[in-house]
MARLO-548686 format. One record per residue (C-alpha): residue in one letter; x, y, z. Coordinates in Angstrom, 3 decimals. Example, Ala and Ser with C-alpha at 12.3 -4.5 7.8 and 13.67 -1.06 7.14 Angstrom:
residues 2
  code         x         y         z
     A    12.300    -4.500     7.800
     S    13.670    -1.060     7.140
end
This chain:
residues 482
  code         x         y         z
     M     0.000     0.000     0.000
     I     1.304     3.476    -0.893
     D     1.628     5.791     2.119
     H    -0.029     8.831     0.587
     P    -2.416     9.337    -2.310
     S    -0.975    11.072    -5.347
     K    -2.663    14.048    -6.927
     H    -3.869    11.691    -9.665
     D    -5.498     9.465    -7.023
     L    -7.294    12.399    -5.434
     V    -8.470    13.821    -8.755
     T    -9.768    10.351    -9.652
     A   -11.896    10.508    -6.498
     Y   -13.234    13.875    -7.624
     E   -14.083    12.639   -11.118
     R   -15.924     9.650    -9.646
     C   -17.507    11.664    -6.796
     C   -16.245     8.960    -4.474
     P   -13.428     8.696    -1.873
     R   -13.221     4.942    -2.510
     A   -11.983     5.681    -6.045
     A    -8.823     7.277    -4.614
     Y    -8.049     4.052    -2.752
     E    -8.629     1.937    -5.859
     S    -6.391     4.252    -7.876
     M    -3.646     3.966    -5.241
     I    -3.506     0.175    -5.500
     D    -4.100     0.015    -9.254
     R    -1.032    -1.374   -11.019
     T    -2.524    -1.383   -14.512
     P    -0.067     0.192   -16.980
     P    -1.387     3.448   -18.458
     S    -3.305     2.999   -21.691
     L    -2.216     4.573   -24.956
     A    -4.991     7.115   -24.457
     L    -3.755     8.084   -20.987
     R    -0.137     8.206   -22.129
     R    -1.230    10.663   -24.813
     I    -2.726    12.967   -22.191
     F     0.475    12.802   -20.134
     V     2.675    13.549   -23.144
     E     0.548    16.452   -24.367
     G     0.579    17.865   -20.843
     N     4.363    17.641   -20.750
     V     4.600    19.454   -24.101
     V     2.464    22.310   -22.777
     D     4.370    22.442   -19.468
     A     7.712    22.660   -21.258
     L     6.476    25.421   -23.552
     A     5.184    27.387   -20.563
     R     8.555    27.159   -18.802
     D    10.314    28.347   -21.962
     S     7.952    31.288   -22.530
     I     5.652    32.732   -19.880
     F     7.675    31.220   -17.022
     S    11.107    31.906   -18.519
     D    11.817    34.594   -15.895
     G    11.784    31.941   -13.186
     V    14.248    29.502   -11.679
     T    13.291    25.886   -12.331
     V    13.823    23.214    -9.694
     T    15.096    20.290   -11.761
     T    16.042    17.888    -8.957
     R    13.760    14.846    -9.044
     D    14.496    13.719    -5.490
     V    11.621    15.158    -3.488
     G    13.583    15.956    -0.341
     R    16.373    17.771    -2.173
     A    13.859    19.549    -4.418
     A    11.958    20.817    -1.365
     A    15.194    22.063     0.200
     E    16.154    23.814    -3.040
     T    12.710    25.422    -3.202
     S    13.063    26.669     0.368
     A    16.450    28.206    -0.420
     L    15.097    29.949    -3.505
     M    12.160    31.352    -1.551
     A    14.603    32.830     0.957
     D    16.405    34.677    -1.839
     D    14.532    37.949    -2.381
     S    16.007    38.289    -5.878
     V    14.066    35.210    -7.018
     V    10.622    36.291    -8.165
     R     9.384    33.070    -9.775
     I    10.079    29.403    -9.001
     N     9.052    26.668   -11.430
     Q     8.407    23.120   -10.226
     A     8.399    24.412    -6.656
     T     8.347    21.389    -4.363
     F     6.875    21.088    -0.879
     V     6.553    18.330     1.718
     T     3.973    18.462     4.506
     P     4.857    17.494     8.081
     G     3.013    14.245     7.426
     G     5.186    13.408     4.419
     E     2.838    14.332     1.555
     S     4.617    16.013    -1.343
     T     3.531    18.253    -4.177
     R     5.156    20.090    -7.076
     L     3.609    23.356    -8.194
     D     4.121    24.321   -11.818
     S     5.083    27.856   -10.870
     I     4.881    30.199    -7.890
     V     5.320    33.967    -8.123
     R     6.429    36.180    -5.258
     S     3.844    38.730    -4.132
     G     5.329    40.538    -1.124
     E     5.297    38.077     1.759
     K     2.930    35.803    -0.119
     W     3.058    33.723    -3.292
     S     0.724    33.200    -6.225
     H     0.312    29.666    -7.511
     E     0.035    29.205   -11.298
     E    -0.965    25.726   -12.437
     V    -0.603    24.794   -16.115
     K    -3.177    22.563   -17.786
     S    -3.261    21.389   -21.389
     G    -7.023    21.855   -21.751
     T    -8.692    24.932   -23.202
     D   -11.068    25.680   -20.308
     A   -10.710    26.159   -16.569
     K   -12.934    23.145   -15.921
     D   -13.831    21.982   -12.424
     K   -11.482    19.006   -12.658
     Y    -8.550    21.378   -13.093
     V    -9.756    23.560   -10.230
     Y    -9.840    20.506    -7.972
     D    -6.355    19.570    -9.156
     A    -5.158    23.060    -8.166
     L    -6.949    22.717    -4.824
     V    -5.048    19.505    -4.040
     S    -1.687    21.095    -4.864
     T    -2.434    24.343    -3.045
     D    -3.751    22.526     0.019
     R    -0.571    20.487     0.367
     A     1.673    23.488    -0.264
     K    -0.183    25.467     2.402
     R     0.159    22.660     4.920
     A     3.874    22.605     4.086
     G     4.097    26.294     5.011
     L     3.563    28.184     1.747
     N     1.639    31.426     2.178
     V    -0.581    31.377    -0.915
     D    -2.217    34.627    -2.006
     E    -3.812    33.756    -5.353
     V    -4.326    30.654    -7.479
     R    -4.485    30.850   -11.257
     L    -5.034    28.211   -13.889
     V    -2.991    28.595   -17.053
     T    -4.817    26.899   -19.922
     V    -4.454    26.700   -23.685
     N    -5.951    29.409   -25.879
     R    -8.163    27.684   -28.456
     N    -7.614    30.594   -30.876
     W    -3.852    30.020   -31.029
     R    -2.382    28.765   -34.293
     L     1.012    27.435   -35.235
     G     3.171    30.456   -36.054
     D     1.728    32.632   -33.274
     S     4.007    33.564   -30.379
     P     4.448    30.880   -27.689
     E     3.181    33.337   -25.080
     A    -0.111    33.710   -26.959
     L    -0.830    30.004   -26.442
     F    -1.651    30.592   -22.785
     Q    -4.570    32.195   -20.980
     Y    -5.055    32.842   -17.268
     T    -8.079    32.233   -15.060
     D    -8.141    33.273   -11.405
     V    -9.590    30.358    -9.410
     T    -8.755    31.618    -5.916
     D   -12.431    31.629    -4.958
     R   -13.322    28.442    -6.810
     I   -10.843    26.286    -4.875
     Q   -12.770    27.244    -1.739
     D   -15.982    25.664    -3.065
     P   -17.410    23.787    -0.046
     R   -18.258    20.760    -2.193
     M   -14.675    20.424    -3.403
     V   -13.129    21.103    -0.010
     G   -15.589    18.702     1.599
     L   -14.829    15.878    -0.831
     L   -11.088    16.345    -0.327
     S   -11.537    16.194     3.445
     R   -13.739    13.102     3.215
     T   -11.245    11.412     0.907
     Y    -8.335    12.011     3.266
     A   -10.444    10.815     6.192
     A   -11.470     7.653     4.334
     L    -7.843     6.809     3.590
     Q    -6.402     7.505     7.029
     N    -7.877     4.726     9.137
     G    -5.963     1.932     7.407
     K    -9.155     0.234     6.233
     V   -10.617    -0.112     2.776
     P   -13.106     2.762     2.349
     T   -16.747     1.782     2.157
     A   -18.170     1.551    -1.349
     S   -21.413     3.339    -2.101
     L   -23.402     3.799    -5.277
     V   -22.917     7.293    -6.724
     S   -23.304     8.868   -10.150
     G   -19.573     8.452   -10.742
     C   -20.005     4.664   -10.753
     W   -21.386     4.925   -14.305
     K   -17.969     5.938   -15.633
     C   -15.760     4.171   -13.100
     E   -13.411     1.353   -14.021
     Y   -13.391     0.163   -10.402
     F   -17.068    -0.828   -10.112
     S   -16.340    -4.562    -9.844
     S   -13.590    -3.919    -7.276
     C   -16.121    -2.141    -5.112
     F   -19.186    -4.339    -5.578
     G   -17.859    -7.618    -6.963
     E   -18.779    -9.245   -10.255
     V   -22.412    -8.246   -10.711
     E   -24.121   -10.022   -13.605
     Y   -26.559    -7.185   -14.255
     P   -24.920    -4.093   -12.718
     I   -27.072    -1.059   -12.144
     T   -24.686     0.923   -14.349
     L   -26.230    -0.737   -17.401
     L   -29.171     1.633   -17.028
     K   -28.749     5.087   -18.522
     R   -29.978     8.455   -17.259
     L   -31.122     7.388   -13.813
     G   -30.350    10.787   -12.304
     D   -28.919    11.644    -8.899
     V   -32.218    11.305    -7.010
     R   -32.867     7.748    -8.219
     I   -29.233     6.777    -7.716
     L   -29.328     7.996    -4.117
     A   -32.557     6.109    -3.473
     L   -31.104     2.874    -4.855
     S   -27.880     3.412    -2.928
     Q   -29.811     3.782     0.314
     Q   -31.516     0.463    -0.438
     G   -28.204    -1.219    -1.254
     V   -29.233    -2.004    -4.839
     V   -26.361    -2.560    -7.291
     D   -27.994    -5.275    -9.455
     I   -30.938    -4.355   -11.667
     R   -32.697    -7.588   -10.690
     N   -33.045    -6.176    -7.184
     I   -34.735    -2.936    -8.205
     P   -38.164    -2.863    -6.524
     A   -41.057    -3.445    -8.902
     D   -42.640    -0.124    -7.928
     F   -39.439     1.894    -8.267
     D   -39.786     5.029   -10.389
     L   -38.303     4.230   -13.803
     T   -39.087     5.406   -17.307
     N   -40.910     3.069   -19.664
     G   -37.742     2.713   -21.704
     Q   -35.664     1.754   -18.671
     R   -38.255    -0.780   -17.542
     E   -38.465    -2.182   -21.071
     N   -34.699    -2.648   -21.226
     I   -34.672    -4.377   -17.851
     N   -37.451    -6.765   -18.840
     S   -35.745    -7.542   -22.134
     A   -32.484    -8.364   -20.384
     L   -33.973   -10.454   -17.602
     N   -36.351   -12.352   -19.868
     G   -33.915   -12.699   -22.744
     Q   -36.462   -11.076   -25.039
     E   -35.536    -9.593   -28.389
     H   -37.757    -7.237   -30.307
     V   -37.350    -6.112   -33.910
     N   -39.585    -3.521   -35.536
     Q   -39.432    -5.140   -38.957
     D   -41.730    -2.689   -40.742
     L   -39.778     0.377   -39.654
     L   -36.473    -1.378   -40.258
     E   -37.490    -2.276   -43.799
     E   -38.576     1.303   -44.443
     L   -35.292     2.752   -43.201
     L   -33.179     0.239   -45.089
     G   -35.003     1.352   -48.208
     G   -32.941     4.532   -48.104
     L   -29.783     2.656   -49.085
     E   -28.463     3.047   -52.610
     E   -26.145     0.614   -54.367
     P   -23.221     0.154   -54.391
     V   -22.929     0.277   -50.610
     R   -19.659     1.219   -48.956
     H   -18.758     1.362   -45.282
     L   -16.521     4.166   -44.010
     D   -14.742     4.850   -40.743
     F   -12.264     7.594   -39.841
     E    -9.749     7.771   -37.027
     W    -8.092    11.022   -36.043
     S    -5.606    12.602   -33.694
     G    -5.418    15.924   -31.881
     F    -2.608    17.820   -30.209
     A    -2.607    20.414   -27.443
     V     0.003    22.320   -29.450
     P    -1.088    21.693   -33.053
     L     1.361    20.725   -35.764
     H    -0.411    22.438   -38.678
     T    -1.085    26.148   -39.185
     D    -4.791    25.711   -39.907
     V    -5.642    23.525   -36.908
     A    -6.723    24.692   -33.440
     P    -5.330    23.276   -30.197
     W    -6.788    19.795   -29.779
     G    -8.376    20.146   -33.228
     A    -9.132    16.844   -34.927
     V    -6.858    15.814   -37.784
     T    -7.981    12.738   -39.711
     T    -5.125    10.254   -39.859
     Q    -6.676     7.118   -41.301
     Y    -9.728     5.566   -42.859
     S   -11.098     2.162   -43.691
     I   -13.583     1.428   -46.480
     H   -15.419    -1.811   -47.179
     L   -17.259    -2.083   -50.499
     E   -20.084    -4.603   -50.749
     V   -19.607    -6.794   -53.818
     Q   -21.458    -9.861   -55.031
     D   -19.181   -12.360   -53.339
     G   -18.415   -10.448   -50.143
     L   -16.451    -7.333   -49.269
     E   -13.529    -5.469   -50.797
     H   -11.329    -3.445   -48.473
     T    -9.233    -0.302   -48.941
     E    -7.468     1.715   -46.274
     Y    -5.098     4.568   -45.589
     L    -2.919     5.465   -42.597
     S    -0.926     8.675   -42.415
     E     2.754     8.715   -41.688
     S     3.592    10.052   -38.244
     E     5.807    12.772   -39.719
     G     4.940    15.531   -42.162
     D     1.557    16.606   -43.461
     D    -0.115    14.090   -45.765
     R    -3.681    15.245   -45.190
     R    -4.235    16.072   -48.852
     E    -3.005    12.667   -49.945
     L    -5.442    11.050   -47.512
     V    -8.346    13.169   -48.761
     E    -7.625    12.589   -52.442
     K    -7.294     8.837   -51.958
     M   -10.485     8.729   -49.893
     I   -12.394    10.595   -52.620
     Q   -11.151     8.045   -55.127
     D   -11.935     5.042   -52.920
     V   -15.556     6.005   -52.149
     G   -16.429     6.452   -55.822
     E   -19.210     8.712   -57.019
     E   -22.345     6.636   -56.458
     G   -24.047     4.647   -53.755
     S   -24.573     5.013   -50.029
     I   -21.666     5.365   -47.619
     V   -22.589     3.673   -44.359
     V   -21.172     5.131   -41.147
     Y   -21.970     4.537   -37.499
     S   -22.941     7.729   -35.669
     I   -22.810    10.260   -38.460
     A   -21.698    13.320   -36.483
     A   -18.026    12.365   -36.319
     E   -17.605    11.420   -39.974
     R   -19.565    14.468   -41.101
     S   -17.331    16.736   -39.011
     R   -14.169    15.171   -40.431
     I   -15.406    15.653   -44.005
     R   -16.298    19.288   -43.363
     E   -12.852    19.880   -41.861
     M   -11.301    18.429   -45.005
     A   -13.353    20.834   -47.112
     R   -12.087    23.781   -45.060
     W    -8.488    22.658   -45.505
     F    -8.856    22.074   -49.236
     P   -11.523    24.366   -50.737
     D   -10.711    23.124   -54.225
     L   -11.998    19.689   -53.162
     S   -15.103    20.986   -51.386
     N   -17.544    19.968   -54.141
     E   -16.368    16.355   -54.086
     L   -16.412    16.302   -50.287
     S   -19.899    17.827   -50.089
     A   -21.127    15.132   -52.466
     I   -19.618    12.478   -50.198
     E   -21.304    14.016   -47.162
     R   -24.698    13.852   -48.878
     R   -24.224    10.126   -49.465
     L   -23.602     9.280   -45.801
     F   -26.066     6.795   -44.306
     D   -26.094     6.523   -40.513
     L   -26.664     2.979   -39.279
     Q   -26.983     3.838   -35.601
     P   -30.542     5.263   -35.721
     L   -31.781     2.006   -37.256
     V   -30.412     0.096   -34.294
     K   -31.778     2.549   -31.733
     R   -35.248     2.767   -33.292
     C   -35.789    -0.798   -34.433
     L   -33.998    -3.187   -32.061
     I   -34.351    -4.111   -28.422
     Y   -31.816    -6.745   -27.402
     P   -30.971    -8.059   -23.928
     Q   -27.343    -7.000   -24.347
     F   -28.104    -3.388   -25.246
     F   -29.793    -1.838   -22.190
     G   -30.660     1.182   -24.287
     K   -27.084     1.623   -25.457
     S   -25.986     1.446   -29.056
     S   -22.204     1.591   -29.318
     L   -20.771    -0.129   -32.375
     K   -18.831    -2.645   -30.315
     L   -21.932    -3.553   -28.302
     V   -24.269    -3.781   -31.284
     S   -21.821    -6.030   -33.134
     L   -22.862    -8.732   -30.644
     I   -25.909    -9.383   -32.843
     V   -23.503   -10.921   -35.370
     P   -22.603   -14.446   -34.186
     G   -18.875   -15.064   -34.029
     F   -17.932   -11.465   -34.685
     G   -16.318    -9.107   -32.212
     Y   -13.286    -7.105   -31.238
     D   -11.423    -9.870   -29.432
     G    -7.816   -10.332   -30.436
     L    -7.176    -6.681   -31.246
     D    -4.340    -4.975   -29.386
     I    -6.018    -1.633   -30.104
     D    -9.775    -1.974   -29.742
     N   -11.095     1.532   -29.107
     G   -10.879     4.988   -30.619
     E    -9.207     6.647   -27.638
     D    -6.262     4.262   -27.754
     A    -6.089     4.633   -31.538
     M    -5.813     8.384   -31.094
     G    -3.209     7.868   -28.393
     A    -1.115     5.617   -30.614
     M    -0.974     8.180   -33.420
     N    -0.092    11.018   -31.050
     L     2.654     9.036   -29.369
     M     4.213     8.048   -32.689
     T     4.082    11.634   -33.916
     R     5.665    12.954   -30.718
     G     8.481    10.399   -31.005
     E     7.381     8.566   -27.851
     I     7.378     5.133   -29.526
     D    10.625     3.286   -30.237
     A    11.331     3.172   -33.968
     G    11.323    -0.621   -33.940
     D     7.820    -0.690   -32.460
     V     6.269     1.758   -34.925
     P     5.501    -0.800   -37.695
     V     3.742    -3.046   -35.172
     L     1.683    -0.165   -33.828
     R     0.736     0.971   -37.334
     E    -0.481    -2.518   -38.174
     R    -2.597    -2.539   -35.016
     L    -4.159     0.773   -36.020
     L    -5.009    -0.545   -39.473
     R    -6.629    -3.689   -38.108
     Y    -8.744    -1.762   -35.607
     C   -10.107     0.656   -38.199
     E   -10.752    -2.244   -40.569
     R   -12.719    -4.043   -37.855
     D   -15.014    -1.037   -37.453
     T   -16.093    -0.994   -41.100
     E   -16.366    -4.764   -41.172
     A   -18.635    -4.407   -38.141
     T   -21.030    -2.025   -39.895
     A   -21.074    -4.289   -42.953
     R   -21.935    -7.347   -40.864
     I   -24.503    -5.488   -38.776
     L   -26.172    -4.181   -41.918
     Q   -26.386    -7.689   -43.321
     A   -27.858    -8.915   -40.037
     L   -30.519    -6.190   -40.260
     R   -31.338    -7.191   -43.826
     D   -31.706   -10.795   -42.675
     M   -34.113    -9.695   -39.944
     V   -36.319    -7.989   -42.507
     A   -36.192   -11.073   -44.719
     G   -37.065   -13.272   -41.744
     D   -33.854   -15.307   -42.000
end
């Protein structure tokens, strides 16, 4: 067991609204995912740029040993000629440590400036600053003001480094009683040497530690969507974590009750008439399209905003008489080959027939971005956009399956195709795909591992378009009664 929770552990508790989550994070030895590594790397890029620009008038504590770094910080604070200290390090009497991105002398007090790679001073960042400031104060730092330094979404490559950053005073926000109260409860829950009690809260719906808290529940309550805080509290007070134990008279929507009954009774329902009508909107030849994209806190192209999406690959399956034909494209991790991707995609989708996607908003946005980058190709891209056919509404409107519980993600819906799934893929979700591309581009992947990672990206994107092709065929079979 680790002696003290890290800032990451405490912020995890905030995101999950639950002190128990901090404990689970402390004992979690799972290696960080590609998606999480991406966030770390982008944060480091922003931190380094801040130190080289807006914090360049400061002295940076580079010692990694916490004790020596704290001593160096103390010495710098005692030197009146030092106005700013970067990576200022403090240790509380109880042994908790923290590093503050930058502190600025203000008479006898200091201002704390915390750098974040996001574009807004969101509550999560405020809580992060609260944790750091709280520890620094308990270590003896006299804090006057707290400011978040975030990324300016209007910045573009070629602008001055200083213009990338924007300041938000959060001195009052870190005193929010809800935040301060949760931090106090989290510390209290971790101090008695026992495993904190698990309780059902809204954060459970996005928490990876649900089974650690409640065991392997066959029908976990988190399968139900949009319960709301009032219902969640009521179920928590009754100790309900399995949908089979929800009282028969409990206040649920018709849709929630319908999903529960379908799951418990193993009932499937297909609205064949509506499904047939919607499938009638397809035009031959049918292709299936999926994009993957990356985004960087400090963009690499002049016409892209911080964290702006840049399409990096696509997969296309064309339905032919004897099966499927596949084409694909994956950008190199260096340079700018966006135009090559767009031109090849235009060629591969042809000029006729429906282009099936799953959840149209993302693909539509990517196509419109391409048109902004390359106005001379906007007519071809607009024609492609008009041919898009969204498969997700058919699933949501026409199918009720025990596995769905009102959800309709592509990976979940692919369960209606026997023998098909995402097993065996080393990259099996979009967040990790994005992380892989970012890490390769930033040079964070060993050169010898790059070909392997590229192959994994190709196979994941290919699986997505194969999934829509197989799901579409399954829907056709349902209409035909097969």
